[in-house]
C-alpha positions as CSV (number, residue, x, y, z in Angstrom):
1,M,0.2,0.1,-0.1
2,Q,1.4,3.5,-0.9
3,R,0.7,6.4,1.4
4,V,0.0,10.0,0.2
5,V,0.2,12.6,3.0
6,Y,-1.4,15.9,2.7
7,L,-0.2,18.8,4.8
8,G,-1.9,22.2,5.0
9,A,-4.3,24.4,6.8
10,S,-8.0,24.3,7.5
11,I,-9.1,24.3,3.9
12,L,-7.2,21.1,3.4
13,R,-8.7,19.6,6.5
14,G,-12.2,20.0,5.0
15,W,-14.2,20.4,8.3
16,V,-15.9,23.6,6.9
17,S,-15.8,22.7,3.0
18,F,-15.4,19.6,1.0
19,N,-12.9,17.0,2.2
20,F,-11.4,15.9,-1.2
21,V,-8.5,14.0,0.6
22,E,-11.4,11.6,2.1
23,L,-13.0,11.3,-1.2
24,L,-9.7,10.3,-3.1
25,G,-9.1,7.8,-0.2
26,Q,-12.4,6.1,-0.8
27,R,-11.8,6.1,-4.6
28,M,-8.1,4.8,-4.8
29,E,-8.1,2.5,-1.9
30,K,-8.8,-0.3,-4.1
31,D,-5.7,0.5,-6.2
32,G,-3.3,0.3,-3.3
33,F,-3.1,4.0,-2.1
34,R,-3.9,5.3,1.2
35,F,-4.5,9.3,1.8
36,V,-3.6,10.9,5.1
37,N,-4.9,14.2,5.8
38,T,-3.0,16.0,8.4
39,G,-4.5,19.6,7.7
40,V,-4.6,21.7,10.9
41,S,-6.7,24.8,11.3
42,G,-4.8,27.8,11.3
43,D,-1.6,26.5,10.1
44,L,1.0,28.3,8.4
45,A,3.8,27.1,6.2
46,Y,6.0,27.7,9.2
47,N,3.9,25.1,11.4
48,V,3.6,22.7,8.8
49,L,7.5,22.4,8.7
50,A,7.8,22.5,12.3
51,R,5.4,19.5,12.7
52,S,7.1,17.6,10.0
53,G,10.4,17.4,11.6
54,H,12.2,18.2,8.5
55,R,13.8,21.7,7.8
56,D,16.1,22.9,4.9
57,R,19.3,24.0,6.7
58,R,20.6,25.4,3.3
59,P,18.1,27.8,1.7
60,A,18.4,28.3,-1.9
């Protein structure tokens, strides 16, 4: 099973609007995909990076 992780803010989370990550998961589970929605309301890009544990120490 392949895992696809979505990172983002409340619009990705899908609590107020349409949750497309859940729909993708339902449609593609039979094809061997698992979709994980890690959207958090109010998150900024900085917060997503902090939660992921990965940081680019050599900016472009």
